[in-house]
KOLZA-868480 format. One line per 10 residues: number of its first residue (from 1); for each residue x, y, z of C-alpha. Coordinates in steps of 0.2 Angstrom, whole numbers. Layout:
NUM) X Y Z ~ ...
***
This chain:
1) 124 76 13 ~ 117 88 0 ~ 104 84 -13 ~ 93 75 -2 ~ 74 76 -2 ~ 66 86 11 ~ 59 75 26 ~ 46 83 36 ~ 35 80 51 ~ 17 84 53
11) 18 101 62 ~ 9 117 62 ~ 24 125 52 ~ 22 113 37 ~ 4 110 37 ~ 2 119 20 ~ 15 107 13 ~ 5 92 19 ~ -11 99 12 ~ -3 101 -5
21) 3 83 -4 ~ -15 77 0 ~ -22 87 -14 ~ -11 80 -27 ~ -13 63 -20 ~ -32 65 -22 ~ -29 71 -40 ~ -19 55 -43 ~ -33 44 -36 ~ -47 53 -45
31) -38 53 -62 ~ -33 34 -60 ~ -51 29 -56 ~ -58 40 -70 ~ -46 32 -83 ~ -50 14 -76 ~ -69 18 -79 ~ -66 20 -97 ~ -70 2 -99 ~ -86 3 -90
41) -97 6 -106 ~ -90 -11 -112 ~ -99 -20 -98 ~ -116 -13 -102 ~ -119 -28 -114 ~ -133 -40 -106 ~ -122 -55 -110 ~ -110 -50 -97 ~ -123 -51 -83 ~ -131 -66 -75
51) -147 -58 -68 ~ -142 -44 -57 ~ -124 -50 -55 ~ -109 -46 -67 ~ -99 -61 -73 ~ -81 -61 -67 ~ -67 -60 -80 ~ -56 -75 -73 ~ -58 -92 -66 ~ -47 -87 -51
61) -59 -74 -46 ~ -73 -87 -44 ~ -60 -98 -34 ~ -58 -83 -21 ~ -77 -80 -21 ~ -80 -98 -17 ~ -68 -97 -3 ~ -77 -82 4 ~ -93 -91 3 ~ -86 -105 13
71) -82 -119 1 ~ -67 -124 -9 ~ -48 -124 -7 ~ -47 -105 -4 ~ -56 -106 13 ~ -46 -96 26 ~ -34 -88 13 ~ -32 -70 16 ~ -39 -66 -1 ~ -55 -75 3
81) -56 -68 21 ~ -53 -50 14 ~ -67 -53 1 ~ -79 -59 14 ~ -75 -45 26 ~ -78 -32 13 ~ -94 -40 7 ~ -101 -40 25 ~ -95 -22 28 ~ -104 -16 12
91) -119 -27 14 ~ -118 -35 -2 ~ -112 -52 -10 ~ -94 -57 -13 ~ -95 -58 -32 ~ -100 -39 -32 ~ -85 -34 -22 ~ -74 -45 -33 ~ -80 -36 -48 ~ -76 -18 -42
101) -62 -21 -30 ~ -48 -23 -43 ~ -51 -6 -51 ~ -51 2 -34 ~ -35 -6 -27 ~ -26 -2 -43 ~ -30 17 -40 ~ -22 15 -23 ~ -7 8 -31 ~ -5 24 -41
111) -7 34 -25 ~ 8 24 -17 ~ 19 26 -32 ~ 14 45 -31 ~ 20 45 -13 ~ 36 36 -18 ~ 41 49 -31 ~ 36 63 -18 ~ 48 55 -6 ~ 61 54 -19
121) 61 72 -24 ~ 45 79 -32 ~ 27 80 -26 ~ 19 86 -42 ~ 29 74 -54 ~ 22 60 -44 ~ 5 62 -52 ~ 13 56 -69 ~ 22 41 -60 ~ 6 35 -52
131) -4 36 -68 ~ 10 28 -78 ~ 10 13 -66 ~ -8 11 -66 ~ -9 12 -85 ~ 6 0 -88 ~ 0 -14 -99 ~ 7 -28 -88 ~ -2 -21 -73 ~ -18 -15 -82
141) -22 -31 -90 ~ -22 -40 -73 ~ -32 -27 -63 ~ -47 -23 -74 ~ -65 -25 -68 ~ -69 -42 -63 ~ -50 -48 -61 ~ -50 -52 -43 ~ -34 -62 -40 ~ -17 -61 -30
151) -10 -49 -44 ~ -19 -35 -34 ~ -8 -36 -19 ~ 8 -42 -27 ~ 12 -24 -31 ~ 2 -15 -18 ~ 11 -23 -3 ~ 29 -22 -8 ~ 27 -3 -12 ~ 18 0 4
161) 29 -9 16 ~ 45 -2 10 ~ 40 17 9 ~ 44 21 27 ~ 61 12 28 ~ 66 21 12 ~ 61 38 18 ~ 70 35 35 ~ 86 30 25 ~ 85 45 14
171) 84 56 29 ~ 98 50 39 ~ 110 41 27 ~ 123 47 15 ~ 120 47 -4 ~ 128 33 -14 ~ 136 45 -26 ~ 144 55 -12 ~ 152 39 -5 ~ 159 34 -22
181) 165 52 -25 ~ 174 52 -9 ~ 182 35 -11 ~ 188 39 -29 ~ 194 56 -26 ~ 201 52 -8 ~ 216 42 -4 ~ 209 24 0 ~ 209 21 19 ~ 210 39 23
191) 194 43 14 ~ 185 29 22 ~ 190 35 39 ~ 184 52 35 ~ 167 45 29 ~ 164 31 42 ~ 176 36 56 ~ 170 37 74 ~ 178 53 80 ~ 161 61 82
201) 150 55 97 ~ 138 42 93 ~ 124 52 101 ~ 127 68 91 ~ 110 73 86 ~ 115 88 76 ~ 111 79 60 ~ 93 74 66 ~ 87 61 78 ~ 84 44 69
211) 75 38 85 ~ 62 51 84 ~ 45 43 89 ~ 37 47 73 ~ 50 37 63 ~ 50 23 76 ~ 31 21 74 ~ 32 21 55 ~ 46 8 55 ~ 37 -3 67
221) 20 -2 58 ~ 29 -5 42 ~ 37 -20 49 ~ 21 -27 56 ~ 13 -25 38 ~ 28 -34 31 ~ 26 -48 43 ~ 7 -49 39 ~ 9 -49 20 ~ 20 -65 20
231) 4 -76 20 ~ -3 -67 5 ~ 10 -72 -8 ~ 25 -84 -9 ~ 37 -70 -15 ~ 34 -59 0 ~ 45 -68 12 ~ 60 -66 1 ~ 56 -47 -1 ~ 54 -44 17
241) 71 -53 21 ~ 79 -42 7 ~ 73 -27 15 ~ 80 -31 32 ~ 97 -36 24 ~ 97 -20 14 ~ 93 -9 29 ~ 106 -17 39 ~ 119 -15 25 ~ 114 3 22
251) 116 7 41 ~ 134 -1 40 ~ 140 7 24 ~ 130 23 21 ~ 130 29 39 ~ 137 47 42 ~ 152 48 52 ~ 150 42 70 ~ 132 37 68 ~ 133 19 63
261) 128 12 80 ~ 113 24 81 ~ 107 19 64 ~ 109 0 67 ~ 98 2 82 ~ 85 12 73 ~ 85 -2 59 ~ 79 -14 73 ~ 63 -5 74 ~ 59 -12 57
271) 69 -28 57 ~ 62 -36 72 ~ 43 -34 69 ~ 46 -39 50 ~ 53 -56 55 ~ 45 -59 72 ~ 28 -51 71 ~ 18 -39 82 ~ 25 -46 98 ~ 42 -38 94
281) 33 -21 91 ~ 37 -18 110 ~ 55 -16 105 ~ 50 -1 95 ~ 41 6 110 ~ 58 4 119 ~ 67 14 106 ~ 54 27 107 ~ 58 30 125 ~ 77 29 121
291) 75 42 107 ~ 68 54 120 ~ 83 65 122 ~ 76 77 136 ~ 78 64 150 ~ 95 60 157 ~ 89 42 160 ~ 84 40 142 ~ 101 46 136 ~ 109 33 147
301) 97 20 140 ~ 102 25 122 ~ 120 24 126 ~ 118 7 133 ~ 108 1 118 ~ 121 8 106 ~ 136 -2 113 ~ 143 -14 101 ~ 140 -30 111 ~ 122 -26 113
311) 120 -22 95 ~ 128 -39 90 ~ 117 -48 102 ~ 101 -40 95 ~ 106 -43 77 ~ 111 -61 81 ~ 93 -63 86 ~ 87 -55 70 ~ 98 -68 61 ~ 90 -82 70
321) 73 -75 65 ~ 79 -73 47 ~ 84 -91 45 ~ 68 -98 54 ~ 57 -110 45 ~ 60 -119 29 ~ 66 -104 19 ~ 80 -112 9 ~ 69 -127 4 ~ 56 -115 -2
331) 68 -105 -12 ~ 75 -120 -21 ~ 57 -127 -24 ~ 51 -111 -31 ~ 66 -109 -42 ~ 65 -126 -49 ~ 47 -123 -54 ~ 50 -107 -63 ~ 66 -113 -71 ~ 57 -127 -80
341) 69 -141 -78 ~ 63 -156 -87 ~ 57 -171 -76 ~ 58 -189 -81 ~ 42 -199 -78 ~ 38 -217 -83 ~ 48 -229 -94 ~ 66 -234 -94 ~ 81 -234 -105 ~ 82 -224 -121
351) 63 -222 -123 ~ 59 -214 -107 ~ 47 -200 -108 ~ 53 -183 -102 ~ 39 -171 -96 ~ 41 -153 -90 ~ 34 -147 -73 ~ 17 -141 -72 ~ 22 -123 -72 ~ 29 -124 -89
361) 12 -128 -96 ~ 4 -112 -89 ~ 2 -97 -101 ~ 7 -84 -88 ~ 24 -92 -84 ~ 29 -94 -102 ~ 46 -86 -107 ~ 46 -69 -115 ~ 58 -59 -125 ~ 66 -43 -119
371) 56 -33 -131 ~ 40 -41 -126 ~ 44 -38 -108 ~ 48 -19 -111 ~ 31 -18 -120 ~ 22 -23 -103 ~ 31 -10 -94 ~ 26 5 -106 ~ 17 5 -122 ~ 34 12 -130
381) 49 0 -130 ~ 60 15 -130 ~ 52 24 -116 ~ 53 8 -105 ~ 72 6 -109 ~ 74 25 -105 ~ 65 22 -88 ~ 76 8 -83 ~ 92 18 -87 ~ 84 33 -78
391) 81 22 -63 ~ 99 18 -62 ~ 102 37 -60 ~ 89 38 -47 ~ 98 25 -37 ~ 114 35 -37 ~ 105 51 -31 ~ 92 43 -19 ~ 97 28 -8 ~ 79 24 -4
401) 77 18 -22 ~ 87 3 -17 ~ 72 -4 -9 ~ 64 -5 -27 ~ 78 -16 -34 ~ 69 -32 -31 ~ 54 -26 -41 ~ 66 -22 -56 ~ 74 -39 -55 ~ 58 -48 -55
411) 51 -38 -69 ~ 67 -41 -80 ~ 67 -60 -74 ~ 51 -61 -84 ~ 62 -67 -98 ~ 65 -83 -88 ~ 51 -84 -75 ~ 36 -80 -85 ~ 24 -66 -90 ~ 16 -65 -73
421) 31 -55 -66 ~ 30 -41 -79 ~ 19 -30 -67 ~ 34 -27 -55 ~ 43 -17 -68 ~ 29 -4 -70 ~ 33 7 -55 ~ 52 5 -59 ~ 50 13 -77 ~ 38 26 -70
431) 50 32 -57 ~ 65 31 -70 ~ 55 42 -82 ~ 48 54 -70 ~ 62 60 -59 ~ 76 61 -71 ~ 65 72 -83 ~ 60 82 -68 ~ 79 85 -63 ~ 83 89 -81
441) 69 102 -83 ~ 74 109 -66 ~ 91 112 -72 ~ 86 119 -89 ~ 72 130 -82 ~ 80 137 -67 ~ 69 152 -65 ~ 54 141 -62 ~ 49 135 -45 ~ 50 117 -41
451) 32 114 -40 ~ 29 122 -57 ~ 43 111 -64 ~ 34 95 -56 ~ 18 100 -64 ~ 26 103 -81 ~ 34 85 -80 ~ 18 77 -76 ~ 9 86 -90 ~ 23 82 -103
461) 24 64 -99 ~ 5 62 -99 ~ 3 72 -115 ~ 16 62 -124 ~ 7 46 -119 ~ -10 52 -124 ~ -4 59 -140 ~ 5 42 -145 ~ -10 32 -140 ~ -22 43 -150
471) -12 46 -165 ~ 1 32 -166 ~ -11 18 -160 ~ 0 15 -145 ~ 16 14 -154 ~ 30 27 -154 ~ 33 33 -172 ~ 49 40 -178 ~ 41 57 -183 ~ 35 59 -166
481) 52 59 -158 ~ 59 70 -172 ~ 45 82 -170 ~ 47 83 -151 ~ 66 86 -153 ~ 64 99 -166 ~ 50 108 -156 ~ 62 109 -141 ~ 77 115 -151 ~ 66 128 -160
491) 58 134 -144 ~ 75 136 -134 ~ 84 143 -149 ~ 72 155 -157 ~ 56 158 -147 ~ 61 157 -129 ~ 64 175 -127 ~ 47 179 -136 ~ 36 167 -126 ~ 44 169 -109
501) 35 186 -106 ~ 19 178 -112 ~ 20 163 -101 ~ 25 174 -87 ~ 10 185 -90 ~ -3 171 -91 ~ 4 162 -76 ~ 4 178 -66 ~ -14 181 -72 ~ -19 163 -67
511) -11 165 -50 ~ -20 181 -47 ~ -36 174 -52 ~ -34 159 -41 ~ -29 171 -26 ~ -45 181 -30 ~ -56 166 -30 ~ -48 159 -14 ~ -51 175 -5 ~ -69 170 1
521) -62 154 7 ~ -48 162 16 ~ -60 175 24 ~ -72 161 30 ~ -57 152 37 ~ -51 167 46 ~ -68 171 52 ~ -70 153 59 ~ -54 154 68 ~ -58 170 76
531) -75 163 81 ~ -67 148 88 ~ -54 158 98 ~ -68 169 105 ~ -79 154 110 ~ -63 145 117 ~ -59 161 127 ~ -76 163 134 ~ -78 145 137 ~ -62 145 148
541) -69 161 157 ~ -85 153 161 ~ -77 137 167 ~ -66 147 178 ~ -81 156 185 ~ -90 140 188 ~ -75 133 196 ~ -73 148 208 ~ -92 147 212 ~ -91 129 215
551) -76 131 227 ~ -85 145 236 ~ -101 135 238 ~ -91 121 245 ~ -81 132 257 ~ -97 140 263 ~ -104 123 266 ~ -89 117 275 ~ -89 133 286 ~ -108 131 289
561) -106 113 294 ~ -91 117 306 ~ -101 131 314 ~ -116 120 316 ~ -105 107 324 ~ -97 119 336 ~ -115 125 341 ~ -120 107 344 ~ -105 105 355 ~ -109 121 365
571) -127 116 368 ~ -123 99 373 ~ -110 105 385 ~ -123 118 393 ~ -135 104 394 ~ -123 93 403 ~ -119 107 415 ~ -137 110 419 ~ -139 92 423 ~ -124 91 434
581) -128 91 453
***
C-alpha cells in the first residue's frame, strides 16, 4: 500500500497544509479568470451591445434566458431556474448573468481539476492542470463570454461529484499496479488469498477507519449532488451509475486483506443517495454512528452491518434502484441518435427516400477525425497524445483516476458521436501531462522538495504552452522539441554542477526574503493569539466571579427568606398562645 497520496483531515496539526492548498487554489482561480478576461477588450465594440445590454453569443443562451423570464420551452429547467435565481440574488436581469456566468464557472472547473491533481499526488502541479483544462480549445470555445448553455455543467458536475469517492478509494484501497504485481509474481490462487483473504478481522482499523464521519459525510453529500445533477443533462444518469458500479467493483477487487465487507458498507454511503436521493442520506447518518469505534454498541452495530447477508440485501436494494426507470430504453434511444443510422421516410420500392436523423444535421454532432479530436484537447496534437498515454500511467498508480475513465471515453468517442463531446477530454489530457511530468522530475531532481518540484512542473508546462502560442502560432514546431531536448541534455550533462550552487543560493535568498517579509505578519498573528488567550482567561475568571456572586446572592436570599419564615411562624405561635384561654 505504498505510493499513495496523503489523505488528511482538517485538524490543528495539518492546518498549514490546508492553508497552502487554499492558497494555490485561489492562485488557480485568479489566473484562470485573468486569462479568460483577455477577450474582454473585443467586447468593447458598440455593435455588440443593445443599449446597456451585451448581446449573447449563441441562440441557446437566449433560449435559457427566455425560460428564466417565464416563457418558452425552457421554463422549469434547472439551467433556467439557476439563471433566474442568480439574477434575483444579484439584483440584475437574466441576460447579464448569462453573459458573465460562463467565464466564472469555467474558472471553478479549473479549481476542481486542481483539486483532482492535488488528491492524485501534487498540490502545486495542479495549478497547471487546472489552467490547461480551462484553456483547452474544446472547452474554451464553449465557455466564452455570452456562451450560456449546458456545456457549462457537463464538465463541472462530473468532476465535482466523483472527487470524494475517488479520494476515499485512494485512501483505503490497494493500488492497481500492486495487485497486478502480486498476481504475476505470485502463484495464482495463493497470491489471491494473500491479497484478498479474510484471515484478518473485518473490523481491524489499523489501516484507518473508512467509516470515519468526515468521509461518510463527504460520500453522502457527493451522492446527493450526483442524484440532483441527473436532471441537468441526459448523460449524467449513465455517469452516476458507472460511478456506483465502479465503487462496488473496487470494494470487491481492490480491498486490502480482511476489509472487503467494511469497504462495501462504506460504498453504500455514496451509492444509496446517488440512486435514491436525499431520503437515503439517513443511511449515511447510520454509518456515521457505526463508525464511532469508542462505543461498544456501535462496534456491535458495525459487526452486524458487515455480515454478508446484510450486505447482500443492501446491495440488492441498490440494484433495484439502479434499474429503476426507463434506463435501457433511454440508452438505446440516445445511441441511435448519435450513431446516425439512416431512417426511411416516404415512398416505396426502389425509389424510397432515405433521410438521416435530425442529430446528423447538427454541426456539433458531426464526426471528427482523430487528429481533429486531439486538437480540441490541447493546441498540440503531440501533447494531447502524450497526455492520453500519461493518463494510463496515472490509472496504474492512482485507483481514483478510474472515475475519470468515462470522460476519456466520451472525449475519444467524439470521432463517432460528434464534436460536442470533445470537452470531456480536456481534464484527462491535463492530468496525464501534469502528474507523469511531476513524477519524472521528482525522480530526476531528488534533492528538491516535492512542493518545489510541483511548482517547477506547473511553470514548465505553462511556459511551454505560452511559448508555443506566442512563437509557433499555436502549433508545435519541430525546432521547439529539438531545442527543449537539447537544452535538457546540455544542462544535465555540462552545466548542472555549475548552476546548482547558483540556484541554491537564489532559492535560499528568496526563502530568507520571504521569511523576513513574513515576520511582521507572524508577529501580528502571535500578538493576536496572546491577546485572545489573555481575554479568554480573564473572561472565564470574570464569569466564575459572577457565578460565585450570583450563587452567594441566591444563598443569602434563600437564607433570609427561611429566617423570615421561621420568625413569622414564631410570632404566629406566640399570638396564638396569648389568645388562648
